[in-house]
C-alpha positions in Angstrom: 136.5 82.2 91.6 134.4 78.8 91.6 130.6 78.6 91.1 128.5 77.0 93.4 126.2 74.7 91.9 123.0 73.6 93.6 121.5 70.3 93.6 118.0 71.0 95.1 115.8 68.1 94.3 112.8 66.5 95.1 113.8 62.9 95.8 112.4 59.5 96.3 112.6 58.0 99.9 115.4 55.2 99.0 118.6 55.8 97.3 119.5 53.3 94.5 121.9 52.5 92.0 121.3 53.4 88.3 122.7 51.1 85.4 123.5 51.6 81.4 123.6 49.2 78.9 126.7 51.7 77.5 130.0 49.7 77.4 131.9 50.2 80.8 134.6 52.7 81.3 138.7 51.7 82.4 138.7 52.1 86.4 141.1 54.6 87.5 144.2 53.6 89.9 144.2 56.2 92.8 148.3 56.5 93.7 147.8 58.4 96.8 148.3 62.5 96.8 150.1 64.7 99.5 148.3 68.3 99.3 149.7 69.8 102.9 151.9 68.9 106.0 151.3 71.3 109.4 153.1 72.1 110.9 155.8 72.5 107.9 158.9 72.5 109.9 160.9 71.9 112.9 164.2 72.6 114.6 167.3 69.5 114.9 166.9 67.3 117.8 163.0 67.5 117.3 160.3 65.2 117.2 157.0 66.9 115.7 153.8 65.1 115.0 152.6 66.5 111.8 149.0 66.3 110.5 149.3 65.9 106.3 146.1 66.4 104.3 145.6 65.2 100.8 143.5 62.3 99.0 143.8 58.5 98.8 146.0 58.2 101.7 144.4 54.9 103.5 147.0 52.3 104.6 149.8 54.6 104.3 152.5 52.1 105.5 156.1 53.8 104.8 157.4 57.3 105.1 160.3 58.2 102.7 162.4 61.2 102.6 165.0 61.8 100.1 167.9 62.7 102.1 168.8 61.6 105.5 168.3 63.6 108.4 164.5 63.0 109.4 162.9 59.7 109.6 158.9 59.0 109.8 156.3 57.0 110.5 152.7 56.5 110.1 151.0 57.4 113.2 147.1 56.7 111.7 145.6 57.3 108.8 142.7 58.2 106.5 141.6 58.2 103.1 142.0 62.3 103.1 144.5 62.7 106.7 147.6 61.6 107.7 149.0 61.6 111.7 152.6 61.3 111.1 155.9 61.3 113.6 158.8 62.8 112.4 162.1 62.1 114.3 164.2 65.3 113.2 168.5 64.4 113.8 170.3 66.6 116.1 172.8 67.1 112.9 169.9 67.6 110.0 171.0 70.0 107.6 168.8 73.4 107.7 166.8 74.1 104.8 164.2 72.2 103.0 163.7 68.1 102.8 161.1 66.2 100.6 159.2 63.2 101.4 156.5 61.3 100.4 154.3 58.1 101.3 153.7 54.3 100.1 150.7 52.6 100.6 149.6 49.9 98.5 147.7 52.1 96.5 151.8 53.2 95.1 154.1 56.1 95.8 152.6 59.5 96.2 153.9 62.8 95.2 156.8 64.9 97.3 155.8 67.5 100.1 158.5 69.8 102.0 159.4 70.0 105.6 162.2 72.6 106.2 164.4 72.5 109.3 165.0 75.6 110.8 167.5 77.1 113.6 164.9 79.5 115.5 162.6 78.1 117.7 159.4 76.7 116.6 156.2 77.4 118.0 152.6 76.5 117.1 149.7 78.9 116.3 147.1 79.0 118.8 143.8 80.2 118.4 141.5 82.6 118.7 144.3 85.1 117.8 141.7 86.2 114.9 142.1 89.9 116.4 143.8 93.0 117.5 142.9 92.1 121.0 143.0 88.5 120.8 146.5 88.3 119.5 148.8 85.8 120.4 151.9 86.8 122.8 155.3 85.4 121.1 159.0 85.9 122.2 161.2 86.8 119.1 163.3 85.2 117.8 160.8 83.0 117.1 159.7 80.6 113.8 155.5 80.5 114.0 153.7 77.4 112.7 150.2 78.8 111.7 147.4 78.2 109.0 144.5 79.8 107.7 141.9 76.8 107.9 138.7 78.3 108.0 137.1 81.3 106.5 137.5 84.7 107.9 140.3 83.8 109.9 143.5 86.1 110.5 146.1 85.3 112.6 147.4 88.2 115.1 150.8 87.8 117.1 151.9 90.5 119.5 155.7 90.1 120.3 158.3 93.0 122.0 161.1 94.9 120.2 163.5 98.0 120.9 164.1 101.0 120.0 166.6 101.4 116.7 166.2 97.1 116.4 165.7 95.7 113.0 163.7 92.8 112.7 162.9 90.4 109.7 159.6 89.8 109.1 159.6 86.5 106.1 156.4 84.6 105.6 156.6 81.1 104.0 154.1 79.4 101.9 154.2 79.3 98.4 158.0 78.7 99.0 156.7 76.0 101.0 154.8 74.8 98.3 151.5 75.9 100.3 149.1 77.2 97.8 148.1 79.9 100.3 148.6 83.3 99.1 149.0 85.3 102.2 149.5 89.2 102.9 151.1 90.4 106.1 151.1 93.7 108.1 152.8 95.5 110.7 151.0 97.4 113.5 151.8 99.3 116.6 149.7 98.5 119.9 147.1 101.0 118.7 146.7 98.9 115.9 147.7 101.9 113.7 149.7 100.1 110.1 153.3 100.4 110.0 154.3 98.7 107.0 152.3 96.0 104.9 153.5 93.2 101.9 151.7 90.6 100.0 153.8 89.4 96.7 157.7 89.9 97.4 158.6 86.2 96.9 156.6 84.3 94.5 153.3 84.8 96.6 155.0 85.2 100.0 155.2 88.4 101.9 158.6 89.8 103.4 159.9 92.9 104.8 162.8 94.2 106.8 161.4 97.4 109.9 164.0 99.1 111.7 162.1 100.3 115.0 161.5 104.0 116.5 160.6 102.9 119.8 160.5 100.2 122.0 157.5 98.6 122.6 154.6 96.4 121.7 153.9 95.7 118.6 151.8 93.2 116.1 152.2 91.4 112.8 149.3 90.2 111.5 148.8 87.3 108.7 145.7 87.6 106.1 144.7 85.7 103.3 144.2 86.9 99.8 141.7 84.4 99.1 138.1 85.1 98.7 137.7 81.4 101.0 140.4 79.6 103.6 141.0 76.3 102.8 142.1 73.4 105.5 145.2 73.2 103.5 146.3 76.7 104.0 149.3 77.0 106.5 152.1 78.6 106.4 156.1 79.3 108.5 156.5 83.1 109.8 160.0 84.3 110.9 160.5 87.0 113.2 164.3 87.1 113.6 167.1 89.5 114.2 169.3 87.1 112.0 170.1 88.4 108.2 168.3 88.0 105.6 170.5 87.2 102.3 169.3 88.2 99.2 172.5 87.4 96.6 176.1 88.3 97.1 178.6 89.9 94.2 180.3 88.4 92.1 178.1 85.6 91.8 180.6 83.1 90.5 184.4 82.4 92.0 186.9 80.5 90.4 188.9 77.6 92.3 192.4 78.6 93.7 191.2 82.4 94.2 190.2 84.7 97.2 187.7 87.1 95.8 186.3 90.1 98.3 183.2 89.6 98.1 179.3 91.6 99.0 176.9 90.6 100.6 173.2 92.2 99.7 169.8 91.3 101.6 168.6 93.0 104.9 169.7 93.3 109.1 173.5 92.5 107.9 174.5 94.5 111.1 176.8 92.0 113.0 180.2 92.3 111.5 182.1 89.5 113.5 179.4 86.9 112.3 180.9 83.7 111.0 180.4 82.6 107.4 179.0 78.9 106.8 179.5 76.9 103.4 177.5 73.9 102.3 180.4 72.0 100.7 184.4 71.8 101.8 187.1 73.7 100.0 185.3 76.7 100.9 186.5 79.1 104.0 185.8 83.3 104.6 185.0 85.7 106.8 183.0 89.0 107.0 184.6 92.2 107.2 182.2 94.5 107.8 178.4 95.3 108.3 176.4 97.9 106.6 172.9 96.8 107.0 171.8 96.6 103.5 174.9 95.2 102.5 178.2 93.2 103.6 181.3 92.7 102.4 183.3 89.1 103.0 186.2 87.6 102.3 185.9 84.1 100.4 188.8 81.7 99.6 188.2 78.8 97.2 190.5 76.1 97.0 191.8 74.2 94.0 190.1 71.5 95.1 186.4 72.7 95.3 184.1 71.0 93.7 182.5 73.3 90.6 178.8 74.0 90.9 175.8 75.6 93.0 177.2 76.1 96.7 175.6 78.2 99.6 176.9 80.6 102.3 175.2 81.5 105.1 176.1 84.3 107.9 175.7 82.6 111.4 175.8 85.0 114.6 174.5 86.3 117.9 171.2 86.1 116.4 171.3 83.3 114.6 171.7 82.3 110.8 170.5 83.6 108.0 168.7 82.2 105.1 171.5 80.6 102.5 172.6 82.6 99.7 173.9 81.0 96.3 177.0 81.6 94.5 178.4 79.5 91.4 182.0 77.8 91.3 182.8 78.3 88.3 186.8 77.2 86.5 186.1 79.0 83.2 188.9 80.9 82.7 187.5 84.5 83.0 187.3 87.3 80.6 190.8 89.3 80.4 189.0 92.4 79.1 189.2 94.0 75.9 188.3 92.0 72.9 187.4 88.3 73.2 188.6 85.4 70.8 189.5 82.7 73.0 186.3 81.1 74.0 185.4 79.6 76.6 185.1 82.7 78.9 183.7 83.5 82.0 182.5 87.3 82.6 180.9 88.7 85.9 179.2 91.9 86.6 176.1 94.0 87.9 172.8 94.1 85.4 171.4 97.8 84.7 168.4 98.5 82.8 169.8 102.3 81.5 173.6 101.1 81.7 173.6 98.2 79.9 177.6 95.7 79.7 178.4 95.4 76.2 181.5 93.4 75.2 183.1 92.7 72.0 183.5 89.1 70.4 185.8 88.1 67.7 183.9 85.1 65.6 185.0 83.0 62.6 182.6 82.3 60.1 180.4 79.3 60.5 181.3 79.7 64.2 178.6 77.9 66.7 178.8 80.2 70.3 176.5 79.9 73.5 175.8 82.6 75.2 174.4 81.8 78.8 173.2 84.1 81.6 173.5 82.3 85.1 171.7 85.2 87.9 168.0 84.1 88.6 168.1 80.3 88.9 170.8 81.2 91.8 169.0 84.0 93.6 169.7 87.3 91.4 166.6 89.4 91.2 168.4 89.8 87.6 165.8 89.3 84.7 168.2 89.2 82.1 168.0 90.3 78.3 170.9 89.6 75.7 172.2 90.6 72.4 174.3 90.5 69.7 174.7 93.0 67.3 177.5 93.3 64.3 179.5 95.6 64.1 177.0 97.9 62.2 174.8 97.7 65.4 172.4 95.4 63.3 170.7 92.6 66.0 171.7 89.4 64.9 170.4 87.4 67.8 168.2 88.2 70.9 166.8 86.7 74.2 164.8 87.4 77.1 164.1 84.2 78.9 166.4 80.9 77.8 164.9 77.2 77.8 166.8 76.1 80.2 166.2 72.2 81.2 164.3 72.0 84.7 163.8 75.6 85.1 160.1 76.4 85.5 159.4 80.5 85.3 163.2 81.2 84.2 164.4 84.7 83.4 168.3 83.9 82.6 169.0 84.6 78.7 170.3 81.7 76.9 171.7 82.0 72.6 173.1 79.9 70.7 174.0 81.2 67.6 176.0 80.2 64.6 177.9 83.4 62.7 177.1 83.1 59.2 180.4 85.9 58.4 183.7 86.5 60.8 183.9 89.6 62.1 183.4 91.7 65.3 180.1 91.4 67.0 178.6 93.4 70.5 177.1 91.1 73.2 175.2 93.4 75.1 173.6 92.5 79.0 170.7 94.4 80.2 168.4 94.0 83.3 164.5 93.9 82.5 163.9 94.1 86.1 165.0 97.5 87.4 166.4 100.7 86.4 169.6 100.3 88.8 170.7 99.0 91.8 174.1 97.3 92.8 171.9 94.0 93.9 171.8 92.7 90.3 174.7 90.0 89.9 175.3 87.7 86.6 177.7 85.5 85.4 177.3 85.3 81.5 179.2 82.4 79.9 180.5 82.6 76.6 181.8 78.8 75.0 182.0 77.2 72.2 180.4 73.5 71.1 180.6 71.6 74.5 179.3 68.1 73.3 177.6 66.5 76.5 173.9 65.1 77.6 172.0 65.2 80.5 169.4 63.0 81.5 166.0 63.8 82.8 163.2 61.8 84.2 159.8 61.9 82.8 158.6 61.0 86.3 159.7 60.6 89.6 157.5 57.8 90.8 156.4 54.4 88.9 153.5 52.4 90.1 153.0 48.7 88.5 150.6 46.1 89.6 151.8 42.8 90.9 153.0 40.2 87.6 152.8 43.4 85.3 155.2 45.5 83.7 155.8 49.3 83.3 158.5 52.3 81.6 160.0 54.4 83.3 160.6 56.8 80.8 163.7 59.0 79.9 164.9 62.4 78.3 168.4 63.3 77.1 168.9 66.8 76.6 171.6 66.9 73.9 174.1 69.9 73.7 176.5 70.9 71.4 175.8 68.5 68.9 176.8 65.5 71.2 174.5 62.6 69.3 176.2 59.5 70.4 173.8 56.4 71.9 173.2 56.8 75.6 173.0 53.6 77.7 170.3 53.0 80.8 171.5 51.9 83.8 169.4 51.4 87.3 170.1 50.7 90.8 168.0 50.3 93.8 164.7 48.7 92.4 162.5 46.9 94.6 163.0 43.4 96.0 160.9 41.3 93.6 161.2 43.8 90.8 163.5 43.0 87.7 164.5 45.5 85.1 165.6 45.6 81.3 168.5 47.7 80.5 167.2 50.6 78.4 168.9 52.8 76.1 168.5 56.0 74.3 169.4 55.5 70.2 171.9 57.8 68.3 170.4 61.3 67.6 167.4 60.2 69.4 166.0 62.2 73.1 164.2 59.3 74.6 164.5 56.3 76.2 163.0 53.9 78.7 163.7 51.1 80.9 161.2 48.9 81.1 160.3 47.0 84.6 158.5 43.9 86.1 157.0 42.9 89.8 157.7 39.3 89.0 157.1 38.2 92.6 156.7 41.2 94.5 153.6 42.3 96.4 151.5 45.4 96.9 153.1 48.3 99.0 156.8 46.8 97.7 159.0 50.4 97.1 162.5 51.2 95.9 164.1 54.6 95.4 166.1 53.9 92.2 168.9 56.0 90.8 169.0 56.2 86.9 172.4 57.1 85.2 174.5 56.6 82.1 178.2 56.6 81.4 177.7 58.6 78.2 176.1 61.6 79.9 176.8 63.9 82.7 175.6 63.0 86.8 172.3 61.3 87.5 168.9 61.7 86.0 166.8 63.9 87.6 163.4 65.2 87.6 161.7 68.8 88.4 159.0 67.8 91.0 156.7 70.4 91.5 155.7 70.7 95.2 152.2 70.6 96.0 150.9 74.7 95.6 149.2 76.9 94.1 148.3 77.8 90.6 150.9 79.7 87.6 153.6 81.0 89.1 152.6 80.2 93.1 154.9 77.3 93.0 158.1 76.1 93.9 160.0 72.9 92.2 162.7 70.4 93.7 165.2 68.6 91.3 165.1 65.2 92.7 167.7 62.9 91.6 166.1 59.6 92.3 162.7 58.2 91.9 160.3 55.7 93.5 159.0 52.5 92.2 156.3 50.7 93.9 153.8 48.0 93.4 150.4 48.8 93.6 147.1 46.8 94.3 144.8 46.6 91.5 141.6 48.5 91.9 138.6 46.4 91.8 136.4 49.6 91.0 136.9 53.1 91.1 134.1 56.2 91.4 134.2 59.6 89.9 131.9 62.5 91.5 130.1 64.2 88.5 130.3 67.5 90.4 132.8 69.3 92.6 130.6 71.3 94.3 127.0 70.8 96.2 125.5 73.1 97.9 122.4 72.2 100.7 120.3 74.0 102.3 119.7 73.7 106.0 116.7 71.7 106.7 117.0 70.2 102.7 118.7 67.7 100.8 121.1 67.5 97.7 121.6 64.6 95.6 124.1 63.8 92.9 125.1 61.2 90.6 128.9 58.8 91.6 129.9 57.2 88.6 131.2 53.7 89.0 133.8 51.8 86.6 134.0 48.2 87.4 136.9 45.2 86.8 135.1 42.4 85.1 136.0 39.6 87.9 133.9 42.4 90.7 131.9 40.4 93.1 129.6 41.8 96.1 127.8 45.2 96.4 130.0 48.3 97.2 128.5 50.0 100.0 129.2 54.2 100.4 130.1 56.5 103.2 131.5 59.9 103.4 134.3 61.4 105.5 134.7 65.2 106.7 130.7 66.3 105.7 130.3 69.9 107.5 128.7 69.3 110.9 124.7 68.9 110.8 124.9 66.9 107.3 124.3 63.1 107.0 124.9 60.8 103.8 122.0 58.7 103.3 123.0 54.6 102.9 123.7 53.7 99.6 124.6 50.4 97.7 125.6 49.5 94.1 126.2 46.0 92.9 128.6 45.0 89.9 128.1 46.4 86.5 125.6 49.6 88.0 127.1 52.6 86.2 126.0 54.9 88.8 124.7 55.4 92.0 122.7 58.4 93.5 124.5 60.2 96.7 121.8 62.2 98.9 123.1 64.4 101.4 120.3 65.8 104.0 121.3 69.1 106.5 119.6 69.3 109.6 117.7 72.3 110.4 120.0 74.0 112.8 123.1 73.0 110.5 125.7 75.9 110.8 126.3 77.6 107.9 129.4 76.6 106.2 131.4 74.6 104.0 133.8 71.8 103.9 136.1 71.7 100.7 137.6 68.0 101.1 134.9 65.7 101.5 135.4 62.3 100.6 132.8 59.8 99.5 134.3 56.0 100.0 132.9 52.8 98.8 133.8 49.3 100.2 132.8 45.8 98.7 131.9 43.0 100.7 135.8 41.9 100.7 136.7 45.0 102.2 138.3 46.7 99.3 138.1 50.3 99.4 137.5 53.1 97.2 137.7 57.1 97.2 136.3 59.1 94.8 138.2 62.3 94.4 137.1 65.1 96.8 134.3 67.3 96.6 133.5 70.7 98.4 130.1 71.0 100.3 128.6 73.9 101.4 125.6 74.7 103.6 123.3 77.5 103.3 
């Protein structure tokens, strides 16, 4: 919890700059920072007017989406807010799309915007009480937000007797910092169901209604204070929700009967839709929380993760993920030939065990695929010798680019030849059929995978910068890895890079020879000695800890950014001012040696009834004192995104990192 630090001082009538003889600090480059987007999604063919909150957003000129399907343009920009127009193509794929903006300051981080199949509706205030609930017709996706203290959102809808409805709130999964709770009420306000953290921080539940009538779903924060960035999407739908499917891995050329696990699986005639070619199938039986289906995998189907959705008269489900895997399946009995793939169901009190014949000095990799592909399994792997002595174990393996990983991975060299037992156990739940996994046991497979150290890079005109690349070397591969890059901005050139033999780090040097600020390019980095393009696991702006979502980006943006003449830094992030009083705090200034002309300051997003005294600083001033005044009738409250901006005589503007101003 944050502490508010009151700065209630006796002040002189004028605000003056403070000078210092200390050596100057380096000027900070402030790239654009995106915090949230509202609304968080739309439907194919729609044009959406979206608000994006963040910092250092002035003069944003370009909206870049990581894939085709959505085009964006900047309608209006300010330091802490953008207005965007997003045009969704009729054929845009469903699911998350990632975008960023580019300005003369450089490229921003990425945000998530989701394309959905249900009608989308904007929340309308006031809907903060039971008797003010917003009436909606389901199925519907509601784009809402809890943007002021005390805000709760109530939505009223009608359900029929015996109908099963899905209530799915996405905030953390959309890269938002909101930690919300959700409840279902009858028309008298009696609670029928309540959930908080089901997926990351997001609440979710399915409910079958005993009788027809009007019902209310309420969205409430778990935070002490709300924030303008707190946005969410609420699905009220009858289309099924998919958790996972079993078996989790399917071989090319196979026809397999699979079981879907989830909720609302009630339509046996629904279609199966896949995200790649070479796959087909049909639903055989629907049983509510599970369904049987037949999936055919052609010989030409590409290996890797694939998505399947169920589409029917009530719309489309969310996707479930499975693997197309050409690794030979285990024939049963004792394993002597590698590699092999084992699919099964992980249980806690009934672990699955397999025997392996290993030779002295043999190096073997055991890797579980489950949680990172949608299965709720929290795996535990153990390897024991024939006498039951443990020789290796792992809970959460180190798997490149998988944050908060729960899948196990062991790489072990056996000292003695013999029979060894491999045990697979689920730590998440005692029992259940909806915990599929794939265990792959393999010998050495020398290879390398490339990862980017960042998904964006800025450099100043005629300046140089280095794009760092890391090699994840597997199973003894230690050869040289030459690095290639394409997609550079016009006027930017690159020097070929290399990761030397046995090393894991390399770099590509780029130079903005003739490019002007605002120039940008989406670049691809790869190597003939590595598998696939270099990629980066980008954390979408979100809450802390595990309240986060990530995107694997196989691209980076290189942008040419103007060189700042000065930079600003507040010495506090929380300011309290009483009604009828004032508060003062220093704003630190760092200058380029050639800076000229005074800098004048103003504030953006001050609370109602609060003003800022004029302030000015001349080159060489180490700080300036900022004085805020609250009127006697200023409403109590706070603004969490106040920005202090400084502009010099040449129109060059910089903003300090945002602060919170509280009126008491």
